[in-house]
C-alpha positions in Angstrom: 0.1 -0.2 -0.1 1.5 3.7 -0.7 1.5 5.0 2.4 2.4 8.4 0.7 -0.9 9.1 -0.6 -2.7 8.9 2.6 -0.4 11.6 4.2 -1.8 15.3 5.3 -1.2 18.3 3.5 2.4 19.1 5.0 3.1 22.4 6.5 4.5 25.1 4.0 8.5 24.9 4.3 8.3 21.2 4.9 7.6 18.2 3.5 7.1 14.3 4.4 9.7 11.3 4.5 8.5 7.7 5.0 11.3 5.6 6.4 10.1 1.6 6.4 11.7 0.5 10.0 10.5 -3.4 9.2 7.6 -5.3 7.3 5.2 -4.2 9.9 6.6 -0.6 11.0 7.0 2.8 9.1 8.1 6.1 10.3 6.8 9.0 9.1 9.2 12.0 9.1 8.1 15.6 8.7 11.3 17.3 7.2 12.3 20.7 7.8 13.4 22.8 4.9 15.1 25.9 6.9 18.5 25.8 8.0 19.0 25.7 11.8 22.2 26.9 13.3 22.7 24.2 15.6 22.3 21.4 13.2 25.2 22.6 11.7 23.8 21.8 8.2 22.3 18.7 8.9 19.3 17.8 8.0 16.4 18.8 10.9 13.1 16.4 10.6 10.3 15.6 13.2 8.6 12.6 13.8 5.4 12.7 12.9 3.5 9.0 13.1 4.4 5.2 13.0 2.3 3.3 10.8 1.9 -0.2 11.7 0.6 -3.5 10.3 0.5 -5.4 7.3 -3.2 -5.4 5.7 -5.0 -3.6 7.9 -2.0 -0.4 8.2 -3.4 1.4 11.9 -1.5 4.7 12.9 0.0 5.5 16.0 1.4 8.7 17.8 4.9 8.5 18.7 6.3 8.4 22.3 9.3 9.8 20.9 11.6 9.6 17.6 12.3 5.7 17.9 9.0 4.2 20.1 5.2 4.2 19.4 2.2 4.1 21.3 1.2 0.2 21.7 -2.5 1.6 21.2 -3.1 2.6 17.8 -4.7 6.6 16.7 -6.9 6.2 14.0 -6.4 4.4 10.4 -4.2 4.9 7.7 -7.7 6.5 5.7 -8.2 8.6 9.0 -4.8 9.9 8.6 -5.4 13.1 6.2 -7.6 14.6 8.4 -4.9 14.7 11.2 -2.3 17.5 11.5 0.8 17.9 9.6 2.6 19.1 12.2 3.2 15.7 14.3 0.8 13.4 16.7 3.3 13.7 19.6 1.7 15.5 22.4 4.0 15.5 25.4 2.7 14.7 28.6 5.1 16.3 30.5 7.2 18.7 28.3 9.2 18.0 24.5 11.4 14.9 24.8 13.2 13.2 21.7 11.2 14.5 18.9 14.3 15.1 16.7 16.5 12.3 15.1 
């Protein structure tokens, strides 16, 4: 299934990047077009969401850039209606949003 066709509209100055982690897990990254001094020329990207499954794909919120919550947030078909920035919602401050 082509996950790219289900992504929400990327905000101005950003685009999405899809990273296949395994047969069952895909990371969706929001890539920043702006150059940041602290990045020293490296690409800056923020985790948007995880897509898990083989046939019935589900979208999961990220806990951080490496792990997702176990419980799914929405179906892949519902992803275009979600925020283009990230599904990450910190409980007590921002941690590990960037790769």
